[in-house]
C-alpha positions as a Markdown table, in Angstrom:
| # | Residue | x | y | z |
|---|---|---|---|---|
| 1 | Met | 44.0 | -33.6 | 12.1 |
| 2 | Asp | 43.7 | -35.3 | 8.7 |
| 3 | Ala | 41.7 | -33.5 | 6.1 |
| 4 | Ser | 39.8 | -36.6 | 5.2 |
| 5 | Ala | 38.4 | -36.8 | 9.0 |
| 6 | Leu | 36.8 | -33.4 | 8.2 |
| 7 | Thr | 34.3 | -34.7 | 5.6 |
| 8 | Thr | 30.8 | -33.5 | 6.2 |
| 9 | Tyr | 27.9 | -35.9 | 5.7 |
| 10 | Lys | 24.7 | -34.7 | 4.3 |
| 11 | Arg | 21.8 | -36.7 | 5.4 |
| 12 | Tyr | 18.4 | -37.0 | 3.8 |
| 13 | Ile | 15.1 | -37.6 | 5.3 |
| 14 | Leu | 12.9 | -40.1 | 3.3 |
| 15 | Ala | 9.1 | -39.7 | 3.3 |
| 16 | Gly | 6.7 | -41.9 | 1.5 |
| 17 | Leu | 4.2 | -40.4 | -1.0 |
| 18 | Gly | 2.0 | -43.2 | -2.2 |
| 19 | Glu | 4.6 | -45.5 | -4.4 |
| 20 | Arg | 7.1 | -42.6 | -4.5 |
| 21 | Val | 9.7 | -41.7 | -2.1 |
| 22 | Leu | 10.8 | -38.1 | -1.5 |
| 23 | Tyr | 13.9 | -37.3 | -0.2 |
| 24 | Ile | 14.4 | -34.1 | 1.6 |
| 25 | Pro | 17.9 | -32.7 | 2.8 |
| 26 | Asp | 18.1 | -32.7 | 6.6 |
| 27 | Ala | 19.0 | -29.1 | 6.6 |
| 28 | Tyr | 15.4 | -28.4 | 5.0 |
| 29 | Val | 13.6 | -30.1 | 7.9 |
| 30 | Ser | 12.7 | -28.2 | 11.2 |
| 31 | Glu | 10.9 | -31.0 | 12.7 |
| 32 | Val | 8.5 | -33.9 | 12.1 |
| 33 | Val | 5.2 | -34.3 | 13.9 |
| 34 | Met | 1.9 | -35.9 | 14.0 |
| 35 | Val | -1.2 | -33.6 | 13.6 |
| 36 | Asp | -4.8 | -34.5 | 14.4 |
| 37 | Arg | -6.9 | -33.3 | 11.4 |
| 38 | Thr | -9.3 | -31.5 | 14.0 |
| 39 | Tyr | -6.4 | -28.9 | 14.5 |
| 40 | Val | -6.4 | -27.8 | 10.9 |
| 41 | Leu | -8.3 | -24.7 | 10.0 |
| 42 | Pro | -9.4 | -25.2 | 6.5 |
| 43 | Met | -8.8 | -22.8 | 3.6 |
| 44 | Pro | -11.6 | -23.4 | 1.1 |
| 45 | Phe | -10.7 | -21.0 | -1.5 |
| 46 | Tyr | -7.2 | -22.4 | -2.3 |
| 47 | His | -6.1 | -25.2 | -4.3 |
| 48 | Thr | -7.3 | -28.4 | -3.0 |
| 49 | Ala | -3.5 | -29.4 | -2.1 |
| 50 | Val | -3.5 | -26.7 | 0.6 |
| 51 | Leu | -5.4 | -28.4 | 3.4 |
| 52 | Gly | -5.4 | -25.4 | 5.6 |
| 53 | Val | -3.3 | -23.9 | 8.4 |
| 54 | Ala | -2.3 | -25.4 | 11.6 |
| 55 | Pro | -0.9 | -23.9 | 14.8 |
| 56 | His | 2.6 | -24.4 | 15.4 |
| 57 | Gln | 4.9 | -22.7 | 18.1 |
| 58 | Gly | 2.7 | -19.7 | 18.1 |
| 59 | Ser | 2.2 | -19.1 | 14.4 |
| 60 | Leu | -0.1 | -20.6 | 11.8 |
| 61 | Leu | 1.4 | -22.7 | 9.0 |
| 62 | Pro | 0.1 | -23.7 | 5.7 |
| 63 | Leu | -0.3 | -27.6 | 5.3 |
| 64 | Leu | 0.6 | -28.8 | 1.7 |
| 65 | Leu | -0.8 | -32.3 | 0.9 |
| 66 | Leu | 1.9 | -33.2 | -1.5 |
| 67 | Arg | 0.2 | -36.1 | -3.2 |
| 68 | Arg | -2.7 | -33.9 | -4.3 |
| 69 | Ala | -0.1 | -31.1 | -5.3 |
| 70 | Leu | 1.6 | -33.7 | -7.6 |
| 71 | Gly | -1.7 | -34.6 | -9.3 |
| 72 | Asp | -3.0 | -37.5 | -7.2 |
| 73 | Thr | -6.6 | -36.3 | -7.0 |
| 74 | Asn | -7.6 | -39.3 | -5.1 |
| 75 | Ala | -5.5 | -38.7 | -2.2 |
| 76 | Leu | -7.2 | -39.1 | 0.9 |
| 77 | Val | -6.7 | -37.1 | 4.2 |
| 78 | Pro | -6.3 | -39.3 | 7.2 |
| 79 | Glu | -7.2 | -38.6 | 10.8 |
| 80 | Thr | -3.8 | -38.1 | 11.9 |
| 81 | Leu | -1.3 | -36.2 | 9.6 |
| 82 | Val | 2.3 | -36.8 | 9.3 |
| 83 | Val | 3.7 | -33.4 | 8.9 |
| 84 | Val | 7.2 | -32.2 | 8.0 |
| 85 | Phe | 7.9 | -28.8 | 9.0 |
| 86 | Leu | 10.4 | -27.0 | 6.8 |
| 87 | Ser | 13.1 | -24.9 | 8.0 |
| 88 | Val | 14.0 | -21.2 | 6.8 |
| 89 | Ser | 16.6 | -22.6 | 4.4 |
| 90 | Ala | 14.1 | -24.8 | 2.5 |
| 91 | Pro | 12.5 | -23.9 | -0.8 |
| 92 | Leu | 9.1 | -23.9 | 0.6 |
| 93 | Ala | 10.2 | -22.1 | 3.8 |
| 94 | Gly | 7.2 | -21.3 | 6.0 |
| 95 | Ala | 5.1 | -24.3 | 4.8 |
| 96 | Ala | 4.5 | -27.9 | 6.3 |
| 97 | Leu | 4.5 | -30.9 | 4.0 |
| 98 | Val | 1.9 | -33.7 | 4.8 |
| 99 | Val | 3.3 | -36.9 | 3.6 |
| 100 | Asp | 2.0 | -40.5 | 4.0 |
| 101 | Arg | 4.9 | -41.8 | 6.2 |
| 102 | Val | 8.3 | -41.0 | 7.2 |
| 103 | Leu | 10.7 | -44.0 | 6.2 |
| 104 | Gly | 13.9 | -43.0 | 7.9 |
| 105 | Ser | 17.1 | -41.1 | 6.9 |
| 106 | Val | 20.2 | -42.1 | 4.8 |
| 107 | Ser | 23.5 | -40.5 | 4.3 |
| 108 | Gln | 23.5 | -40.3 | 0.4 |
| 109 | Met | 20.9 | -39.4 | -2.0 |
| 110 | Pro | 18.9 | -42.4 | -3.1 |
| 111 | Glu | 19.2 | -43.8 | -6.6 |
| 112 | Gln | 15.7 | -45.6 | -6.7 |
| 113 | Pro | 13.6 | -44.7 | -9.9 |
| 114 | Glu | 10.7 | -44.1 | -7.7 |
| 115 | Ala | 12.8 | -41.4 | -5.6 |
| 116 | Val | 11.9 | -37.8 | -6.1 |
| 117 | Ser | 14.0 | -34.8 | -4.7 |
| 118 | Met | 12.5 | -31.8 | -2.9 |
| 119 | Asp | 13.8 | -29.7 | -6.0 |
| 120 | Glu | 11.7 | -31.9 | -8.4 |
| 121 | Val | 8.7 | -31.7 | -6.2 |
| 122 | Cys | 9.0 | -27.6 | -6.2 |
| 123 | Ala | 9.2 | -27.7 | -10.1 |
| 124 | Gln | 6.0 | -29.6 | -10.3 |
| 125 | Leu | 3.9 | -27.7 | -8.0 |
| 126 | Pro | 1.0 | -25.8 | -9.6 |
| 127 | Lys | 1.8 | -22.3 | -10.3 |
| 128 | Leu | -1.3 | -20.7 | -8.5 |
| 129 | Leu | -1.1 | -23.0 | -5.7 |
| 130 | Trp | -0.8 | -20.0 | -2.9 |
| 131 | Gln | -3.5 | -18.0 | -4.9 |
| 132 | Pro | -7.1 | -17.9 | -3.7 |
| 133 | Gln | -8.9 | -19.9 | -6.5 |
| 134 | Arg | -12.2 | -18.2 | -6.2 |
| 135 | Trp | -10.9 | -14.7 | -6.5 |
| 136 | Tyr | -8.4 | -15.8 | -9.3 |
| 137 | Gln | -11.2 | -17.2 | -11.3 |
| 138 | Arg | -13.4 | -14.1 | -10.9 |
| 139 | Ala | -10.5 | -11.7 | -11.9 |
| 140 | Gln | -10.0 | -13.9 | -15.1 |
| 141 | Val | -13.8 | -13.5 | -16.2 |
| 142 | Ser | -13.6 | -9.8 | -15.7 |
């Protein structure tokens, strides 16, 4: 068999975040599902980007509203959430990303100015995202 025929193709899942397009390597995506907001158990002492946890295949996964995590404080929470469950190889393994919509998939990295990669998103996340805010603020005062 010819070596050029053995080329592997990396695919990207495209997701809408307001005006931006997030591209996630397909190896990072476990599945994409719609979750009713009533199934989300809120976590009030955490960052506003952490919507809460939702049951998925026998475990509870934290839901991260990416628009809020990236600084969009006006991001609304719809009745039905579009959730991207991340695989164990993803940088945020064990979490699920709430996006506005899934746009499709492509075989090469998008070169649009509004496109952001998963690595860029991870670099922009607040440092204390997974820390309980109330306890952290109390510890800072003491």
